[in-house]
N, C-alpha and C positions, 0 to 999 in steps of 0.2 A: 738024235734028234735034232731036225731042223731048227735054225735059229734064224730070224728075221731081225735087222737092227734098222730102226726108222731115225731120219734126223735130217740135220741140215749140214752137212759137210762142207768146211769151204764156204759157205754161204748158200750151197746149192738146196733150196729147200724141196721137201716132199722127195728124199732120198730114200731106198730102201735097197740093203745089201742083205744077200743071205749066206748062211754057212751052216756050221753044226754046234751044238754044246761039246766042247773038247775036253771039259773039267768042271768039276764042282768043287766046293770047299777050299777054295785058292786064297791066296793072300798076297796084296799088292800095298805099296806104300802110297799115300795121299802126296800132293805138292810139297804139301809141308812135314811130310817124313813119318807120319803116324799111319800104322798100319791099320788096312781095313780089311778084316776077315771075311771069310764064307762066301767070296764072289763067285760069280759063273763064269768060265771062262769059255769063248767063242772063236771060230774063226772068222765069224761075219766080219766085214769091213767095220770097225768103228772109227772114224777120223775125229780131228778136231771140228766140234760143232753136231757132233752126236750124242754127246753127255747131255745127260738128262733126259733122251730119246727112249722111247720104251723097246725092248727086247721081246719078240713075241716067237710062240713055239708054233708049229705047222698048224694049228688050228686057229691062229690068231690070238690065241689067249697070252695074256701080260706074264711071263715069267721073270723078267727084271727091269733095270733100269739102266742104260747104259752110261758106264763112268769113266773107263779109262783104257787107254793101249798100251802094250810095252814096245816101244819102239825108239831105237838111238835116234831115229831123224825126224819122229813127230808127226811120220806119217802112217797109216796101217801097215802092219807088217805080219799081219795074219793073227793076231794075239790081242782080243779085245776083252775088256772085264764089265761085267754088270752085275750092281745089288740086285739080289733075291728080291721077289715081287713081296716076300713076307716080311722083310727088314723094312723095306720101302714103306709097306702097312702100319707097320709100328711107330716108325718115325713119324709120317704123316698124322698119324690118329694122335700121337703124344703132342704133337707141335699145334695140333687145334685144339687139343684139350687144355695143354699145360702153357702152350706159348714157346716153350723149348723142351730139349732134350738133353738130360742130365746123365751122364757117363761115370761108372762107378770108377774109383781108382783104390789102388791097393795103398799108396801113402808110403810107399818104400822108395827109395832113391839112392844110389851110388855114390861112393867117394873115390876118387882116383886112389891110389897109396901114397903120392906126391901130396895130394890135399888134406889128407888123414894125418900124415906125420905133421903137417903144419899147424892143424888144428889140435894137436896133441893125443889123437886117437892111436891106440896101439894097436889094438885089435877090436873084430866086430862082433858081431852078436853071435 
């Protein structure tokens, strides 16, 4: 499937790059280390400044929001990622309705062995 990324890479507005959807359901890490699941992988050039721009299919339909690149240098390396439109729609609707998005957490944390011994924890659950 053809993918077209629109954005303002490096301050160059009205920029369009094309490629293909090269993977679905990928997981990438955010700048804070938090995993972002179920993202679209594309080889359309997604550079700094494209984030937040649309990823379109060949019919001009929105399929995702450009989010991240995989690059050791910070420039496009042929691997870009976009959040799927269904996820974007859910987040936007929730923000409009509630003013925030609440993410569920499991409430389990791990202790390193050294920390557990210091706290007198001999064995886990």
